[in-house]
C-alpha positions as CSV (number, residue, x, y, z in Angstrom):
1,M,0.0,-0.1,0.1
2,A,1.3,3.2,-1.1
3,G,0.8,6.2,1.1
4,T,-2.0,6.0,3.8
5,P,-4.0,2.7,3.4
6,N,-7.4,3.1,2.4
7,V,-9.8,0.7,4.3
8,A,-13.5,0.0,4.4
9,V,-14.7,-1.8,7.5
10,F,-18.2,-3.8,6.6
11,G,-20.2,-4.5,10.0
12,L,-20.3,-1.9,12.6
13,G,-21.2,-4.0,15.2
14,S,-19.7,-4.5,18.7
15,M,-16.5,-6.2,17.1
16,G,-16.6,-4.4,14.0
17,Y,-17.0,-0.9,15.1
18,G,-14.0,-1.3,17.5
19,M,-12.0,-2.8,14.7
20,A,-12.8,0.3,12.8
21,Q,-11.9,2.6,15.5
22,S,-8.6,0.7,15.9
23,C,-8.0,1.7,12.1
24,L,-8.6,4.9,12.9
25,R,-6.4,5.6,15.8
26,A,-3.7,3.9,13.7
27,G,-3.9,6.6,11.1
28,L,-5.6,4.6,8.4
29,T,-8.2,6.1,6.2
30,T,-11.2,4.0,7.2
31,H,-14.6,3.9,5.8
32,G,-17.5,2.2,7.8
33,F,-20.4,0.5,6.4
34,D,-23.2,-1.1,8.0
35,V,-27.4,-1.4,7.5
36,V,-27.7,0.8,10.5
37,E,-27.3,4.2,9.2
38,S,-27.0,6.0,12.4
39,T,-23.9,3.8,13.4
40,V,-22.4,4.9,10.1
41,A,-23.0,8.7,10.9
42,R,-21.6,8.0,14.5
43,F,-18.5,6.3,12.9
44,Q,-18.0,9.4,10.5
45,D,-18.6,11.8,13.2
46,E,-15.9,10.2,15.2
47,G,-13.5,10.7,12.1
48,G,-14.7,8.0,9.7
49,A,-14.2,8.7,6.0
50,P,-17.2,9.9,4.4
51,G,-18.4,8.5,0.7
52,K,-20.7,6.1,-0.9
53,L,-18.9,2.5,-1.3
54,I,-19.6,3.3,-5.5
55,E,-17.6,6.5,-5.0
56,I,-14.7,5.0,-3.0
57,A,-14.5,1.3,-3.6
58,S,-11.9,1.5,-6.6
59,D,-9.4,3.2,-4.2
60,L,-9.6,1.0,-1.7
61,D,-6.5,-1.3,-0.4
62,A,-8.5,-3.0,2.1
63,V,-11.8,-4.5,3.1
64,V,-12.7,-5.8,6.4
65,V,-15.7,-7.7,6.8
66,V,-17.0,-8.4,10.3
67,V,-20.6,-9.5,9.8
68,L,-22.7,-12.0,11.5
69,N,-22.4,-15.1,9.2
70,A,-21.7,-16.6,6.0
71,A,-24.7,-15.2,4.4
72,Q,-24.0,-11.9,5.0
73,T,-20.5,-12.2,4.2
74,E,-21.3,-13.5,0.7
75,A,-23.9,-10.7,0.5
76,V,-21.2,-8.0,1.3
77,L,-18.7,-9.5,-1.1
78,F,-20.6,-10.6,-4.0
79,G,-24.3,-9.9,-3.5
80,E,-26.2,-6.8,-5.1
81,N,-23.7,-3.9,-5.2
82,G,-21.1,-6.3,-3.7
83,V,-17.7,-4.7,-3.3
84,V,-15.3,-7.3,-5.1
85,A,-16.5,-6.2,-8.4
86,Q,-15.8,-2.8,-7.4
87,L,-12.2,-3.1,-6.2
88,S,-9.2,-2.9,-8.1
89,E,-7.0,-5.7,-8.9
90,G,-4.6,-6.1,-5.9
91,A,-7.1,-5.0,-3.2
92,A,-7.4,-7.5,-0.4
93,V,-10.2,-8.7,1.5
94,M,-10.1,-9.7,5.2
95,V,-12.9,-11.8,6.4
96,C,-13.3,-12.1,10.2
97,A,-16.7,-13.9,10.5
98,T,-17.3,-17.3,11.6
99,V,-17.7,-19.4,8.7
100,P,-17.4,-23.1,7.6
101,P,-13.9,-23.5,5.9
102,D,-15.5,-24.9,2.8
103,F,-17.3,-21.3,2.6
104,A,-14.1,-19.4,3.2
105,R,-12.3,-21.3,0.3
106,E,-15.1,-20.9,-2.1
107,M,-15.2,-16.9,-1.1
108,A,-11.4,-16.9,-1.8
109,A,-11.6,-18.7,-5.2
110,R,-14.3,-16.2,-6.2
111,C,-12.0,-13.2,-5.1
112,A,-9.1,-14.7,-6.9
113,A,-11.2,-14.9,-10.2
114,K,-11.3,-11.0,-9.8
115,G,-7.8,-10.5,-9.0
116,V,-8.6,-9.8,-5.4
117,L,-6.5,-11.3,-2.2
118,Y,-8.5,-13.1,0.5
119,L,-7.6,-13.7,4.2
120,D,-9.4,-15.8,6.2
121,A,-9.0,-14.2,9.4
122,P,-11.7,-15.1,12.3
123,I,-11.4,-13.2,15.5
124,S,-11.4,-13.6,19.1
125,G,-11.3,-11.4,22.0
126,G,-14.5,-9.8,22.6
127,S,-15.6,-6.1,21.9
128,I,-13.2,-4.6,24.7
129,K,-10.4,-5.9,23.0
130,A,-11.8,-5.0,19.6
131,A,-11.7,-1.5,20.6
132,A,-8.2,-1.4,22.0
133,G,-6.8,-3.0,19.1
134,K,-5.9,-6.1,20.9
135,L,-7.7,-9.2,19.4
136,S,-6.4,-12.4,18.2
137,I,-6.5,-13.4,14.8
138,M,-6.7,-16.9,13.6
139,A,-5.6,-16.1,9.6
140,S,-4.5,-18.1,6.8
141,G,-3.8,-17.0,3.5
142,T,-0.9,-16.4,0.9
143,A,2.1,-14.5,2.0
144,D,1.4,-11.4,-0.3
145,T,-2.2,-11.3,1.4
146,F,-0.8,-11.1,4.9
147,E,1.8,-8.4,3.6
148,A,-1.3,-6.5,1.8
149,L,-3.0,-6.6,5.0
150,A,-0.3,-6.1,7.4
151,P,-1.4,-2.3,8.4
152,V,-4.6,-3.4,9.4
153,L,-3.4,-6.5,11.1
154,D,-1.1,-4.3,13.1
155,A,-4.0,-1.9,13.8
156,T,-6.5,-4.4,15.1
157,A,-4.5,-7.4,16.5
158,E,-2.4,-8.0,19.6
159,T,-1.4,-11.6,18.2
160,V,-2.0,-12.9,14.7
161,F,-1.7,-16.7,14.4
162,R,-0.5,-17.2,11.0
163,I,-2.1,-20.8,10.4
164,G,-0.9,-21.4,7.2
165,D,-1.2,-20.6,3.4
166,A,-4.1,-22.3,2.4
167,V,-7.5,-20.5,3.0
168,G,-9.8,-22.4,5.4
169,A,-7.1,-23.3,8.1
170,G,-8.2,-20.0,9.9
171,S,-11.7,-21.0,9.9
172,A,-10.9,-24.5,10.8
173,M,-9.0,-23.2,13.8
174,K,-11.9,-20.8,15.1
175,S,-14.3,-23.7,15.2
176,V,-12.0,-25.3,17.5
177,N,-11.8,-22.1,19.6
178,Q,-15.8,-21.8,19.5
179,L,-16.5,-25.3,20.6
180,L,-14.4,-24.5,23.6
181,A,-15.9,-20.9,24.1
182,G,-19.4,-22.1,23.5
183,V,-19.1,-25.1,25.9
184,H,-17.3,-22.9,28.7
185,I,-19.8,-20.3,28.9
186,A,-22.8,-23.0,29.1
187,T,-20.6,-24.7,31.9
188,M,-19.9,-21.5,33.6
189,G,-23.7,-20.9,33.9
190,E,-24.3,-24.5,35.0
191,A,-21.7,-24.5,37.6
192,L,-22.7,-21.0,38.7
193,T,-26.2,-22.0,39.2
194,F,-25.3,-25.5,40.5
195,G,-23.4,-23.6,43.4
196,M,-26.7,-21.3,44.3
197,T,-28.5,-24.7,45.1
198,Q,-25.6,-25.4,47.5
199,G,-26.0,-21.9,49.2
200,I,-23.1,-20.4,47.3
201,D,-24.0,-17.0,46.1
202,P,-22.4,-16.1,42.6
203,V,-20.3,-13.3,44.1
204,T,-18.6,-16.1,46.1
205,F,-18.4,-18.4,43.2
206,V,-16.7,-15.6,41.1
207,D,-13.9,-15.0,43.9
208,V,-13.2,-18.4,44.5
209,I,-13.6,-20.3,41.0
210,S,-11.5,-17.5,39.4
211,K,-8.7,-18.4,41.4
212,C,-9.0,-22.0,41.3
213,A,-8.2,-24.7,38.8
214,G,-11.9,-24.9,37.5
215,T,-11.7,-21.5,36.1
216,S,-11.7,-20.4,32.4
217,W,-11.3,-17.0,30.6
218,M,-14.8,-17.3,29.7
219,L,-15.9,-18.1,33.1
220,E,-13.7,-14.7,34.6
221,N,-15.4,-12.5,31.8
222,R,-18.9,-13.6,31.7
223,A,-19.6,-14.6,35.3
224,P,-19.4,-11.1,36.7
225,H,-22.3,-10.3,34.1
226,I,-24.6,-12.3,36.2
227,V,-23.0,-10.9,39.5
228,E,-24.0,-7.7,38.4
229,G,-27.6,-8.8,36.8
230,D,-26.1,-7.0,33.5
231,Y,-26.9,-8.9,30.2
232,T,-25.9,-5.7,28.0
233,P,-25.0,-7.9,24.7
234,H,-21.3,-7.8,24.2
235,S,-21.6,-11.4,22.7
236,Q,-25.0,-12.7,22.4
237,I,-26.8,-15.6,22.9
238,N,-27.8,-15.6,19.2
239,I,-24.5,-16.1,18.2
240,W,-24.1,-19.5,19.6
241,P,-26.7,-21.7,17.6
242,K,-25.0,-20.4,14.6
243,D,-21.2,-21.0,15.7
244,L,-22.0,-24.4,17.5
245,G,-23.9,-25.3,14.5
246,I,-20.9,-24.7,12.2
247,V,-18.8,-26.8,14.9
248,L,-21.2,-29.7,14.4
249,D,-21.5,-29.6,10.8
250,V,-17.7,-29.3,10.5
251,A,-17.6,-32.6,13.0
252,K,-20.3,-34.6,11.0
253,S,-18.1,-34.0,7.9
254,A,-15.2,-35.3,9.6
255,G,-17.1,-38.3,10.9
256,F,-16.4,-36.9,14.5
257,S,-18.6,-37.0,17.5
258,A,-19.0,-34.1,19.4
259,P,-21.6,-34.9,22.1
260,I,-20.5,-32.1,24.4
261,T,-20.9,-29.5,22.0
262,A,-24.4,-31.1,21.1
263,A,-25.1,-30.6,24.7
264,A,-24.2,-27.1,25.2
265,M,-26.1,-26.4,21.6
266,Q,-29.5,-27.3,23.1
267,Q,-29.1,-25.1,25.9
268,Y,-28.5,-22.3,23.8
269,M,-31.6,-23.1,21.6
270,V,-33.7,-23.4,24.8
271,A,-32.3,-19.9,25.7
272,V,-33.5,-18.4,22.5
273,G,-36.8,-19.9,22.9
274,M,-36.9,-18.2,26.1
275,G,-36.5,-15.0,24.3
276,L,-33.0,-14.4,25.5
277,G,-31.4,-14.4,22.1
278,G,-30.6,-10.8,22.1
279,E,-28.9,-10.9,25.7
280,D,-25.6,-11.2,26.4
281,D,-24.5,-14.9,26.2
282,A,-24.0,-14.9,30.2
283,A,-27.9,-15.1,30.0
284,I,-27.4,-19.0,29.4
285,A,-27.4,-19.0,33.5
286,K,-31.2,-17.9,33.1
287,V,-32.1,-21.2,31.6
288,Y,-30.4,-23.4,34.4
289,A,-32.1,-21.0,37.1
290,R,-35.4,-21.2,35.5
291,N,-35.3,-25.0,35.6
292,A,-34.0,-25.0,39.5
293,G,-36.4,-22.1,40.2
294,L,-33.6,-20.1,41.4
295,E,-33.3,-16.0,41.4
296,L,-30.3,-14.5,39.8
297,P,-29.0,-11.1,40.9
298,G,-31.0,-8.3,39.6
299,E,-34.1,-10.1,38.8
300,D,-37.7,-9.2,40.3
301,P,-38.6,-11.5,43.1
């Protein structure tokens, strides 16, 4: 990239907005696009570059896609007014959504046919780390692609794991991470509410378990939300049926049984059925609390 890199971030949700802010802070010319126009306006008020996609696409060096799923990713890249057809040859696309490895390979092939580089780059770390430019990125792609996207990776990530040259490897690693993360959150909710049945209040649970062998990053990050009775969605319940669904589909294609993942998946599906889909994923504890007749902190008696 000659001069100041010109970047567009598609998807200004909790993760994408933070990544866009990190690119701005690093001095990159950063455009933000989202279906919510007020979010785009807020980003521009904070220094985001103006301009409609059709006006600026040919000048973009990099596109960062931080949407919810494969369907939204494909729509951004190749749907009506898709960005790939508008990019100049040699531009690079960095896809951060959790998607199946086969889908990532398909998108990479379609980008290559247009002379566009593709980095399979799922992310981990949550919205706070996204805003701080300290994400972990599990990336796979060619050396040329990594080089083209170096300014964006430097701006948004604390750690970039180079999983390999072959697109799909990054998404495969993300599915492993999501298996663990989804199970850990569900198990946290189960353990916290189990403790309540034994007279252990959530505050004591967090104080003790966070310093014992049974802890996990997800427990230490999510259990305080339950203690505070605050289910503001930093990471929604709705994410997990999709992400664990990908894990189970990949497992099925490999002839691999994943019974613990399947059990966690069912708890998230129950949570969605309870109307909790838009809440923070710590709300998985509400499934266990309802079944056990427990009252979580902050709930009306």
